[in-house]
N, C-alpha and C positions, 0 to 999 in steps of 0.2 A: 483602519486594517481593509487592504482588498484582498480578495477571495479567488482561486485560480481551480482547476481540476490541476490534481497531485500530480502527473508523471512530469506536466511541461513546465510543471513547478517545486523541482525536487531537490532545491536550493535552500523551499521552504520547509517544506517540508520531511527532505529523507535525507540531506546532508547532516549528518548530525551525529558525534564518532566515538570509538570506547579509549583509551588504556593504560598501554602497558598490556597487551592482554600475547601470550605465547602462541607463534602461531604451529598449527599440527592438526591432526587428525578431529573425530569425536569420539568418544567414549564406547570403544569399537565395543561390546559391552552393552553396548543400547539394543533395543525392543526396536528401535524408529528407523523406516529410512523419516531422511531429514531436507526438503527441498529451500534456497533458498535461494529468488531472479535479481537481479541486479545490471549491473555492468561493471567493465572494466576495460581500458584500453579504448576506452571509443565503443565498444563493443558486444550488443547486447549478452547475456550469460548466465546463467544460470548454477550454481552447483549440490551437489547429491549427497550429500555424507563428507561436506567436502571438497571436494570432488571434484575442478572445474570442468562446465561442459559449453564448449564453446555452439551459439546458436548463429552461425556465421559471420562475415565478413562486412555490416552491409556497413558503410557509409554514418556516425554520427545516432546510431540503434539504441534504443535504453530497453529494457522487458518490464514491460512494469508485476504484475501480479501472474501469480505460476499454480495450477490448479494437477491435481491427480487422480486419474481416471485409470479404477482395476494398474492393468500395468503403462497408461499412457501421458506421457509428462504434456501438457497445453503449458502456455507461459504469452501474456497480454505484449504485445510493445505499438511501438512507434522506431523509424530509419528518414532519414533524410535525400529524399530520393533525384533522381538527375534533373526533372521539373522544380526542381526548389522548391517544394513542398514537403512538408513528413506525411509519410506515408501511415495507417494503421496498420498492423496484421500482427497473426499472430502463429506460433507456430508448432503443432503439434509431432512431438519425438522428431524438432530441428525443423523438419519439414514446416516451407516457412508457405505463410496463407496470407496477398496483398490486399486487404480490404476499400486499397484508397484512400485517400486525399482527407485526414486528422492523424491522430492519434490513438490509443486505446489504451487505457489504463489498466482494463480489468477481469475476469474471466474465469466461468463456470463451465462447470459439462455434468448432463442429466442425461444419461443414456447417451438415444443417436443424435441429441440438439446440444450445438456450442454456443453455447451469449460469452459477444468481449461487447463494452460498454467502452467508451470514450467521449471522446467528439469529433465532429467535421469541421469544415468549414461553411458558411453561413457567406455574403450578401456582409463585406468586412464586418462575418462577427464570427466566433466559435458556437458549434448546435452539440446542443446536447445528444450523441446516437450511442447506439445500441445494436445490433450485429446478431440476429437472427442466423444458422447457418450460415453464414456469408448473405446473407437481406438484409439492409441499412432502414433502419427505423429513428428517423431529427424527431425528439421532444422538443425544441421549441430552443429560442436559446440558451447557455451554462452549459452545463457540463457532468459526468456520474464517474463515480470513482473508487463505484465497484456494483460486482451482481454475483449472489450466494442465488442455489435453487432451498426451498423446501418446501422436500415430496415434488409432489406440483406446479406449484408455486415457485415461480421468479422474484427477486427483487434485488432490486438497483436505488444505492443509493449515489445524491451527490446535492446538485446546487438548481434553480430557475432564479429570475430576477424580475422585479414588476416592473413599470410602465418606464420608473424612473433610477432603472439601473440598477436598487439595493437590492442583494442576491435573497433567494429566501430555501434557505435548508428544506429538500424534495427531497422522498425515496419516489416509487414508481412500483406496486404491487398487481403484476399477472399489465403493466404497460396504464393503469391507471395513477396519474399521482397525487399524491398526500401529502402537502406542507407541513410543516413542524413547527412556522415559525421564518421570523427573518435569521439568515445566519447560514452554514454552512455543514453541509454531512460527510466527513472522508471513509466513514465505514458502516458497515449495519450488517445488521444479527436478528434471527428469529427461534426464535423456545418455544418448543409447541406454539398455540395462538399469542406471542409474548410479541412484541418486533422490539429489539434496541440499535441503534446508533449512534456516533459519537462524532463527535463535529466541536459546528460553534455556536450560541446562542447569541446573538442580538436582541438588548430587547431597555428599554427608556432611551437610548443612545450606546450601554455599556455594551461592549463582546467578554460571552465570558467563552473558554474552555467545557464541556457538558460533555455527558449521554445524557436522552432520555428512552426512556422505557413505558411504550404508549402513548407519547405524548410530552409524559412529563419530563421534565426537567431536572438530572443532577447537574451541579456546577461542578466543578473538577477547577479550579484554575484559571489567571486573569489570558488576557489575549495574548501574550507570554506560553501559554501550554502549550505547545500539543500533540492533541490522540489522534494517532494518526493510523488502531485495530480497535477494534471491539469481537471479545467474544460470549460466552456461557456458558458456563459447563457445573456441572451438577447443581443448579441454580444459582449459582455465584455470576454475578458481571466482572469482567475483566477485562481494562479498559487499557494501550500500552501507549508512549510516546515519551512524547519530555516536558521538565517543568524543570525551568529554570533556579528555581526557589529551592529544588534538590541539591543533596552534597554530589550526584553524580552529574546532572539532569538524566539522565536514561531512568524513568519511572511508569511503574503499572499499578492501575487500580482496581484493589477488586475490594466492589462496593463500597463505591467512591472513598477506599481509605486507601491513601498511597504511601506503594513502594517503592525505593529508591535499589535500581539497582547496582553495585557497586563496579563503577569502572567504566563505565559507560556512559554517551551523551542523549542519545538519542536510539528511539524501539522503533521498527519499520514491523516486527509482526509479530505475532503470539497463538503459541499454541497447547492448548494442555490437553495431556492425557493419559488419562487415569490419577498419580499423583506427580506427574513428573509435567514441565513444565519449562518450555520452548519461546526462545524470541529471535529472531532476524536482530542487525543494531550495525550502525555508524557508528568511524570519527570522523573526526577531523581537527586537528592543530591549530587551537590562537593562531600560531605566528606557520605559517605556510612551508615556507622555510628549514625548521624543520622536520627529522625523521621521524619514521611516515610519516607523510602533509596529510592523507585520509588512508581509513583502512574497510573494510566489510567484515561483519562480521557475526558467528552465531552465538547462543548461548545455549547451555541444557543443564538446567538443574543449579545454573548460574557459573557453569563451567561454562568460563568463554572459548572462540579458536576462532584462530583469523582466515578468513577464507581468502583474502589477497588485500594487497597496497598498491598507494599509490607514492613514484617518488622523484618524481619527474620536476620542471624548474617549476615552483610556489603548484606543488600536490597535481601539478596537469598532464596527463587527463586523472580526472579522481577518479573514486571506486566507492563503489554506492550499496547496498539491497537497498529493494523493494517492497517486496512477498515473500513467502514466508508460509510449506506445504507442511503437514506432517504425517507418515500411515507409516504403519504398522506392518509387522516383516509378516 
């Protein structure tokens, strides 16, 4: 199994989707604003409560994770520049900041500080990269998928490689790398003094989808299972993703126990507010000549809303989601 950072491999982690969802707005009685980031018509976009917000007309642009801080909306992403390189970028309230060559996958905001993570280009290779207020730091060959803050601490999650190119599941706390063994981290969460990560663990030549709590592995499935996002709420651990063994594909795990989400194939994000549970999700027909070939969706307490569909030949250009943020009104 080959490992990649998430934004450049949206087909691996993100392009899987839901069947038979009715297009419409979210529950008007909702007490929350729901933001979903993604791609539509080859452009970076996000949806607020089901309404499309364009992030401009950059060529081959992708939106990664999304963060909301106060009244400001931040989105990480990338676009293909005229120099034929991808550029890492982020948007604040639709205003673009170009961070240079690379791709940005995750973003977090704490006070006046904006943290962006992803990859930049080294000598014929990718380097794990982070930008604090636009200033680049690199962390060797690898990639960073997500960044979060907890108090004054900054956590970044992704992977590095050993001297023979084997992937090492790695997270950084305040720029100090911490290895969880061979594998890959897709998402990270912190609750009190406990650190949780979701991704893949490799042991004895076997790859397992899993999450870690303080370095201890909890297996979720084999290498065909895709964990995309992890959160902790009221002491419970939730991981969202895809499990081919479930009835629908889209699955979340609560404390390691799988729960199928009817109709969906892959969940790309999860949020919990009180007793309410939210997902961002994707759908793709097995036969892309069927309509709609791909769709971007969101779920609130099991109710699916179609955000966009692609109807071009063979599903091109596809639409998909990549990030989720939920804010109480």
